[in-house]
N, C-alpha and C positions, 0 to 999 in steps of 0.2 A: 922792760921787754927789749931784747936785743934784735939786731937786724936779721939774724938767721931765723928767729921765731916769726918775725913779721913776714919774712919771705915764705914761710909755711902757711901763715894765716891768710894772706891775700889771695892765693889760688882757691882757698875754700870759698871765699866770697864770690870770686869770679865764676868758678865751676858750679856752685850752688845756683847762682843767677842764671847761668847758661842752661842748666838742667830744667829750671822752671820755665824759661822762655821756650825751649825746645818742646817741652810737654804741652804748653799752650798751643804751639804751632801744630802739634800732632792732633790735638782735639779739633782745632779749626779745620784741618785737612779732612778728618773723619766726618765732620759735620757736612762737608761738601761731597762726601762719598769717595774721596781720594785716599783709600786705605793703604796704598803703596807708599804714598808720601807720609801718611800718619805713622806707619811702621818705621820709615826712615828717620823721622823726627824723634820718635820714641827711642830708637837705637842711639841717636845722638845724645838724647837726655841721659840714657843709661851710661854712656861713655863719660859724660861730664861727672856723673855721680862717682864712677870708679876713679876718675882722676882726683876728685876731691877727697875720696877716702884715702888715697895715698898720702896726701898731706896730713890728714887727720891721724893716720897710723904713725907717721913720723913723730908727731907731737906726743902721742900716747906712749910711744917707745922712749922718747926723751924723759917723760915724766916717770915711767916705770923704772928707768935706770937711775933714778935719783937726781936727774938734772932739773933745776928749777924752771918750770914753765909758768910764766905769769898769766893770770886770768885778767885780761883787760877788756875794755869795751870792744876792742877789735876782735878779740877771741869770741866774745858773746855774739857779736854781729855775724862773725863767720859761721858759728855753729847754727845760728838762726837761719842763715841763708841755706846751709846744707840741709837742715831738717825740712825747711819749706820746699826745697827742690825735690827731696825724696818724697814728700807727701804729694806734691803735684804729679810726679811721675807715676806713683801708685794710683792716684785718682784718674790720671789720663788713661792708663791701661783699662780701667773699668769703664770709663766713658766711651772709649773707642769700641769696646765690646758691645756696649749698648747701641751705639750708632750702627754697628754691623747688623744687629738684630732689626733695628728700625728700618734700615735701608733695604732689607730683604723683602719687607711687606709693601 
């Protein structure tokens, strides 16, 4: 793995973790009834996912153009972080909607 590929992989880890953390913060805010903050944190989580996707797209483009992209433990870890972040954001959206219904009653 070269330095350029590592520079693409590390943001996947960082942004995937950021998305997960922001999604958890959104759920916690909704639990307290602060839906404005929940939406703000959910927006931050979505931005982190978009940023991570840019790096992932670059790696996919490299592979598609025939450039060797090695699959290392770092790559697996990065993909795991991204997928976990996406799952948390999706679940956070649903949980926040449930809190909105609960807080109405």
